[in-house]
C-alpha positions in Angstrom: 0.0 0.0 0.0 1.4 3.4 -1.0 -0.2 5.5 1.6 -2.6 5.1 4.4 -3.8 8.7 4.4 -3.7 11.8 2.3 -0.7 13.3 4.1 1.4 10.1 3.5 0.3 10.0 -0.1 1.3 13.6 -0.6 4.7 12.9 1.1 5.2 9.9 -1.2 4.3 11.9 -4.3 6.6 14.8 -3.3 9.5 12.4 -2.8 8.8 10.7 -6.1 8.7 14.0 -7.9 12.0 15.1 -6.2 13.7 11.8 -7.3 12.4 12.2 -10.9 13.6 15.9 -11.0 17.0 14.8 -9.7 17.2 12.1 -12.3 16.3 14.6 -15.1 18.9 17.1 -13.9 21.6 14.3 -13.9 20.6 13.1 -17.3 20.7 16.7 -18.7 24.1 17.3 -17.1 25.4 14.1 -18.7 24.1 15.1 -22.1 25.7 18.5 -21.8 29.0 16.9 -20.7 28.9 14.6 -23.7 28.2 17.5 -26.1 31.0 19.6 -24.5 33.4 16.7 -24.9 32.5 16.3 -28.6 32.9 20.0 -29.2 36.3 20.0 -27.5 37.5 17.0 -29.5 36.2 18.6 -32.8 38.0 21.9 -31.8 41.3 20.0 -31.2 40.9 18.4 -34.7 40.2 21.8 -36.3 43.3 23.2 -34.5 45.5 20.4 -35.8 44.2 20.7 -39.3 44.5 24.5 -39.2 48.1 24.2 -38.1 48.9 21.6 -40.9 47.2 23.7 -43.6 48.9 26.9 -42.2 45.7 28.8 -41.4 45.6 31.4 -38.7 41.9 31.5 -38.4 39.6 30.7 -36.6 41.4 31.7 -33.4 41.3 29.4 -30.4 39.0 31.8 -28.7 36.6 31.8 -31.6 36.7 28.0 -31.8 35.5 27.8 -28.2 32.4 29.7 -29.0 31.4 27.6 -32.1 28.7 24.9 -32.2 29.4 21.3 -33.0 27.9 21.8 -36.5 30.0 24.9 -37.1 33.2 23.1 -36.1 32.3 20.2 -38.3 31.9 22.6 -41.3 35.3 24.1 -40.6 36.9 20.7 -40.2 35.4 19.6 -43.6 36.7 22.7 -45.3 40.2 22.3 -43.8 40.3 18.7 -44.8 39.4 19.7 -48.4 42.1 22.3 -48.4 44.6 19.7 -47.2 43.6 17.2 -49.9 43.8 19.9 -52.6 47.2 20.8 -51.4 48.6 17.3 -51.3 46.6 15.8 -54.1 
């Protein structure tokens, strides 16, 4: 039996809501951490390609502000330049 009276039932529901809220916060933090890790890895790749190609831009500060999609586009462009240069 979940609750014997309305007060116990309310206490149970409040506790359940708090547990679900905490789970949601934890899940969101994990997702944000994964995305941040992906952005950092992509930025490192862009920096490496930028150095190989001899580009000065985008700067490290600008890279930190870019989205994962923007970093992917820059990475693709730098890879193309590298292939064109070596091909």
